[in-house]
C-alpha atoms as one frame of an Amber mdcrd trajectory, in Angstrom:
protein
  47.543 104.357 -85.993  49.152 103.702 -82.582  52.550 105.251 -81.913  55.203
 102.845 -80.716  57.869 104.133 -78.397  61.200 102.400 -78.758  63.736 102.669
 -75.966  67.236 102.349 -77.304  69.588 100.425 -75.052  72.894 102.191 -74.296
  75.954 100.800 -76.093  77.798  97.986 -74.340  81.572  98.244 -74.452  82.805
  94.687 -74.025  86.218  93.133 -74.657  86.747  94.403 -78.206  88.902  97.530
 -78.769  87.001 100.823 -78.523  86.738 102.379 -82.003  88.836 105.519 -82.488
  85.762 107.725 -82.986  84.597 106.873 -79.459  87.911 107.651 -77.778  86.838
 111.140 -76.818  87.788 111.687 -73.169  90.479 114.323 -72.547  92.952 114.872
 -69.747  90.512 117.082 -67.832  87.846 114.359 -68.093  90.227 111.894 -66.473
  91.204 114.394 -63.795  87.520 114.695 -62.885  86.920 110.939 -63.107  89.896
 109.845 -61.016  89.618 112.664 -58.492  86.020 111.540 -57.996  87.003 107.879
 -57.653  89.805 108.897 -55.290  87.430 110.378 -52.709  84.638 108.887 -50.659
  83.628 107.607 -47.266  85.692 104.423 -47.566  88.819 106.487 -48.291  88.115
 108.489 -45.135  87.761 105.197 -43.231  91.093 104.010 -44.683  92.709 107.275
 -43.589  91.385 106.785 -40.085  93.392 103.538 -39.878  96.605 105.597 -39.851
  95.923 107.027 -36.381  96.736 106.790 -33.520  99.585 104.589 -34.779 100.986
 107.633 -36.575 100.894 111.247 -35.525  98.717 113.472 -37.693 101.677 115.187
 -39.354 103.199 111.771 -40.108  99.826 110.719 -41.537  99.954 113.703 -43.918
 103.436 112.776 -45.161 102.525 109.097 -45.571  99.268 110.023 -47.348 101.191
 112.181 -49.824 104.030 109.693 -50.376 101.710 106.698 -50.757  99.400 108.600
 -53.097 102.284 109.708 -55.319 103.704 106.175 -55.544 100.327 104.498 -55.992
  99.069 107.043 -58.527 102.192 106.672 -60.670 101.567 102.911 -60.672  97.884
 103.452 -61.462  98.473 105.879 -64.323 101.234 103.642 -65.747  98.785 100.736
 -65.909  96.296 102.966 -67.737  98.590 103.672 -70.695  97.834 100.214 -72.133
  94.125 101.003 -72.392  94.782 104.517 -73.715  97.107 103.220 -76.429  95.251
 100.098 -77.571  91.644 100.757 -76.524  91.298  97.454 -74.637  89.954  96.810
 -71.086  92.372  95.847 -68.322  91.810  92.110 -68.167  92.212  91.839 -71.952
  95.471  93.814 -71.650  96.865  90.928 -69.563  96.456  88.364 -72.344  99.829
  89.014 -74.080 101.556  88.819 -70.684  99.878  85.855 -68.979  98.167  84.210
 -71.939  94.431  83.987 -72.535  93.949  81.226 -69.968  96.482  82.815 -67.666
  94.423  86.032 -67.664  91.472  84.116 -66.210  93.109  83.929 -62.754  93.556
  87.708 -62.261  90.119  88.139 -63.824  88.573  85.917 -61.146  90.527  87.669
 -58.381  89.520  91.056 -59.737  85.852  90.093 -59.815  86.128  88.939 -56.190
  87.714  92.224 -55.090  85.180  94.282 -57.063  82.242  92.406 -55.593  83.853
  93.030 -52.203  84.236  96.740 -52.959  80.613  96.860 -54.110  79.542  95.352
 -50.795  81.683  97.767 -48.757  80.400 100.761 -50.759  76.746  99.771 -50.360
  77.367  99.058 -46.681  78.917 102.464 -45.930  76.288 104.294 -48.003  73.506
 102.481 -46.168  75.013 103.432 -42.820  75.491 107.075 -43.830  71.975 107.423
 -45.268  70.501 105.849 -42.112  72.428 108.355 -40.015  70.900 111.233 -41.998
  67.348 109.899 -42.288  67.000 108.326 -38.875  65.730 104.805 -38.277  62.324
 105.370 -39.880  62.044 101.662 -40.718  63.648 100.444 -37.531  66.202  97.711
 -38.091  65.374  97.588 -41.805  66.343 101.204 -42.537  69.908 100.402 -43.600
  68.689  97.550 -45.818  66.221  99.936 -47.450  69.000 102.391 -48.322  71.268
  99.605 -49.550  68.541  98.582 -52.021  67.994 102.201 -53.134  71.689 102.808
 -53.783  72.082  99.426 -55.451  69.286 100.292 -57.908  70.804 103.701 -58.707
  74.316 102.293 -59.215  72.909  99.564 -61.456  71.393 102.241 -63.702  74.710
 104.128 -63.864  76.611 100.938 -64.739  74.194  99.987 -67.511  74.553 103.503
 -68.961  78.310 103.020 -69.417  81.433 105.184 -68.899  80.868 107.909 -71.498
  77.411 108.851 -70.243  78.619 108.493 -66.662  81.568 110.899 -67.035  80.046
 113.510 -69.341  76.401 113.580 -68.186  76.477 112.643 -64.494  79.931 113.192
 -63.051  81.027 116.432 -64.711  77.590 118.089 -64.567  76.469 117.094 -61.062
  78.362 114.728 -58.771  81.896 116.134 -58.796  80.789 119.651 -57.803  78.851
 118.335 -54.834  81.780 116.315 -53.531  84.275 119.166 -54.030  81.980 121.478
 -52.070  81.414 119.002 -49.236  85.113 118.082 -49.002  86.132 121.742 -48.761
  83.447 122.387 -46.136  84.518 119.420 -43.984  88.187 120.403 -44.294  87.472
 123.977 -43.195  85.419 122.777 -40.232  88.064 120.313 -39.063  91.031 122.653
 -39.391  89.272 125.630 -37.816  88.949 123.619 -34.591  91.002 125.091 -31.714
  92.343 121.569 -31.045  93.944 121.139 -34.460  97.423 122.519 -33.650  97.618
 120.445 -30.497  96.638 117.340 -32.469  99.134 118.082 -35.250 101.968 118.221
 -32.720 100.926 114.990 -30.988 103.132 111.989 -31.869 101.710 108.591 -32.777
 101.767 105.704 -30.357 103.972 103.601 -32.650 101.469 100.765 -33.047 101.494
 101.125 -36.858 104.902 100.840 -38.594 105.431 103.710 -41.026 106.079 101.475
 -44.043 103.050  99.312 -43.282 101.046 102.562 -43.206 102.554 103.334 -46.609
 101.293  99.948 -47.843  97.776 100.848 -46.637  97.840 104.101 -48.631  99.328
 102.531 -51.769  96.706  99.772 -51.628  93.895 102.198 -52.489  95.175 103.371
 -55.908  96.444  99.836 -56.569  92.908  98.541 -56.025  91.885 100.590 -59.075
  94.577  99.513 -61.521  92.906  96.177 -62.444  90.052  98.241 -63.876  91.734
 101.458 -65.019  91.839 100.557 -68.714  88.097  99.862 -68.637  87.838 103.691
 -68.569  91.148 104.962 -69.975  90.481 103.036 -73.200  88.171 105.951 -74.060
  91.097 108.416 -73.895  91.754 110.587 -76.936  95.519 110.605 -76.165  97.864
 108.464 -74.093  99.444 111.568 -72.544  96.119 113.098 -71.524  94.968 109.860
 -69.920  98.206 109.489 -67.949  98.455 113.075 -66.661  94.753 113.407 -65.853
  94.744 110.097 -63.973  97.932 110.801 -62.032  97.035 114.337 -60.947  93.376
 113.598 -60.208  94.032 110.550 -58.069  97.066 111.968 -56.255  95.183 115.076
 -55.138  92.039 113.227 -54.064  93.711 110.278 -52.331  96.132 112.467 -50.376
  93.345 114.809 -49.337  90.906 112.159 -48.146  93.400 109.865 -46.413  94.696
 112.820 -44.404  91.185 114.162 -43.836  90.067 110.774 -42.486  92.986 110.742
 -40.038  92.272 114.370 -39.049  88.552 113.758 -38.471  89.218 110.919 -36.048
  91.971 112.835 -34.253  90.297 116.244 -33.963  86.708 115.133 -33.318  87.898
 112.347 -30.971  85.177 110.034 -32.352  86.213 106.690 -33.848  83.322 106.486
 -36.332  83.836 108.511 -39.539  80.127 109.023 -40.219  79.453 110.141 -36.647
  82.411 112.525 -36.710  81.149 114.228 -39.889  77.639 114.512 -38.443  79.034
 116.439 -35.447  80.350 119.220 -37.708  78.347 122.358 -38.491  75.959 121.371
 -41.321  77.720 118.010 -41.237  74.693 116.049 -42.435  74.470 118.204 -45.576
  78.140 117.567 -46.316  77.584 113.860 -45.687  74.627 113.880 -48.079  76.739
 115.435 -50.854  79.506 112.879 -50.319  76.876 110.146 -50.564  75.932 111.408
 -54.025  79.538 111.018 -55.157  79.987 107.696 -53.358  77.707 106.156 -55.988
  80.483 106.865 -58.526  82.809 104.413 -56.807  80.068 101.814 -56.632  79.317
 102.345 -60.337  82.959 101.681 -61.231  83.107  98.510 -59.130  79.934  97.087
 -60.667  80.697  98.086 -64.255  84.272  96.786 -64.212  83.246  93.524 -62.566
  80.889  92.971 -65.509  83.590  93.891 -68.067  86.093  91.599 -66.335  83.704
  88.654 -66.428  83.318  89.224 -70.172  87.038  88.449 -70.552  86.020  84.852
 -69.797  82.478  84.780 -71.227  82.416  87.562 -73.845  79.003  86.661 -75.288
  77.043  87.205 -72.077  75.199  90.532 -72.156  76.797  93.146 -69.958  73.570
  94.380 -68.365  72.836  90.870 -67.041  76.269  90.739 -65.418  75.764  94.216
 -63.937  72.555  93.110 -62.234  74.116  89.869 -60.950  77.135  91.673 -59.448
  74.914  94.270 -57.786  72.630  91.673 -56.227  75.571  89.703 -54.798  77.190
  92.897 -53.489  73.940  94.004 -51.841  73.524  90.651 -50.103  77.115  90.767
 -48.837  76.638  94.370 -47.658  74.206  93.048 -45.059  76.638  90.431 -43.736
  80.296  91.604 -44.013  81.652  93.469 -40.958  83.572  96.669 -41.746  86.174
  95.455 -39.231  87.636  93.337 -42.074  88.485  96.449 -44.099  92.198  96.723
 -43.212  92.755  93.052 -44.073  90.877  93.579 -47.359  93.173  96.484 -48.353
  96.325  94.480 -47.652  94.947  91.472 -49.553  94.403  93.683 -52.611  97.926
  95.055 -52.367  99.397  91.574 -52.066  97.621  90.255 -55.158  97.799  93.220
 -57.499 101.014  95.138 -56.725 103.182  92.233 -58.012 100.899  91.776 -61.033
 101.395  95.425 -61.908 105.155  94.839 -61.726 104.769  92.027 -64.268 102.612
  94.220 -66.543 104.972  97.210 -66.496 108.052  95.046 -67.082 106.514  93.130
 -69.976 105.068  96.138 -71.774 108.282  98.140 -71.450 110.177  95.279 -73.113
 107.511  94.706 -75.783 107.173  98.371 -76.679 110.917  98.881 -76.921 111.006
  96.056 -79.445 107.891  97.356 -81.183 106.388  93.868 -81.395 102.954  94.502
 -79.856  99.875  94.788 -82.067  96.118  94.608 -81.498  96.208  90.978 -82.611
  98.463  90.232 -79.619  95.424  90.737 -77.365  93.192  88.394 -79.357  94.009
  85.786 -82.004  97.795  85.943 -81.491  97.691  85.830 -77.680  99.340  82.700
 -76.214  97.271  80.270 -74.162  99.544  80.502 -71.110 102.838  82.215 -70.289
 104.326  80.354 -67.366 107.279  82.700 -66.748 104.920  85.603 -66.075 102.801
  83.510 -63.719 105.944  82.501 -61.794 107.098  86.119 -61.472 103.660  87.159
 -60.235 103.490  84.301 -57.707 106.949  85.192 -56.364 105.858  88.783 -55.771
 102.684  87.668 -53.978 104.671  85.361 -51.701 107.139  88.132 -50.823 104.357
  90.656 -50.113 102.532  88.463 -47.610 105.791  87.258 -46.063 106.770  90.860
 -45.336 103.303  91.934 -44.119 103.075  89.016 -41.694 106.687  88.771 -40.481
 108.485  92.041 -41.254 105.802  94.770 -41.621 108.237  97.522 -40.636 110.082
  97.293 -43.975 106.968  97.677 -46.180 105.795  95.158 -48.775 104.576  97.111
 -51.805 107.842  98.291 -53.355 109.847  95.077 -52.707 107.129  92.851 -54.192
 106.731  95.150 -57.212 110.511  95.138 -57.764 110.800  91.362 -57.370 108.047
  90.546 -59.876 109.181  93.058 -62.496 112.877  92.239 -62.039 112.363  88.471
 -62.049 110.310  88.589 -65.251 112.901  90.791 -66.936 115.699  88.401 -65.981
 113.779  85.327 -67.164 113.008  87.049 -70.470 116.678  87.977 -70.916 117.918
  84.442 -70.212 115.238  82.936 -72.441 116.057  85.233 -75.372 119.769  85.020
 -74.736
């Protein structure tokens, strides 16, 4: 009698609340997850944007301040998923309405497809640097396809298998080792003290630099509850997220600025390759870089399910990966700074709306699981207005008054405006 082998598909966590028995991730799990997602080649590239506009010491202070502010915002957004077990785009339904949540969903999918493209692009470049151009002009495309296939497999496997079986057992240790090695090599250079004392040229306003740092953790908040919904406690999810991302983001933003300044090479990948055993360190970072790509692909699929919940997640994962891989061959990395500021402009004010609304709702104790589903309104216009006002202020400041910084004013305007409109409406 022939033996039939049955391959069981991994569970798909869609838009329904995660059952309590599957909320098993602890604070240390989230520290590992978010410290992993807070590092990578693209974070180093973002850090390199801080110099020579800022001096290296100024870059350190801005990296720390921006990471603290952004990580507090990020972890605050995650408490909704930890408490109710719902993904991020579903958590917006009580605030914006079911139809209202479709707009941030679409914007989030666009940014995640963009991040997927940037991740595949930088991984393809780094792998080509290590391997050499063994396929000529097609070498980078070859590596893009390889990494796309691997990240697709991770995304189909889902968050629990990703964190417990891949990240904690393999990837995080490689990236910690490589990051420590690169840091030691950079700061053992005889030039480092001279570079630390060198002032910036003033071409980058300090508060605009702060916006660039805050933009990185903010880029993660529209997907944070896709992972923090598996948290065993709200407190553990918050502390693990905040500490993990603050440490990693500060470290890699400053390290990116230091690499460019000390090695005097404008290309991050080339500057790492010049270090002692630099290609080995670059290889280890590449292993962890797939974690960021996994998160972008997986959360894009989950976000799309907020609009079309019956479509199988694995099909969406493949579609997102294919689009990201195609874009990776066409988008110039020169658009990266604009991309970061665009993300900040769209999602910092939305976070202000979310925090304001949930603080009011939780104080009144009127939020239940049904509020995310059958009891969710179709559209809440006041929240959309508050969000739009924050977006307008952010881009007005970035384009006309970049020296005053846009993140905190736009966050304050959206959250304050919604609070005032709620008070007048209820009063």
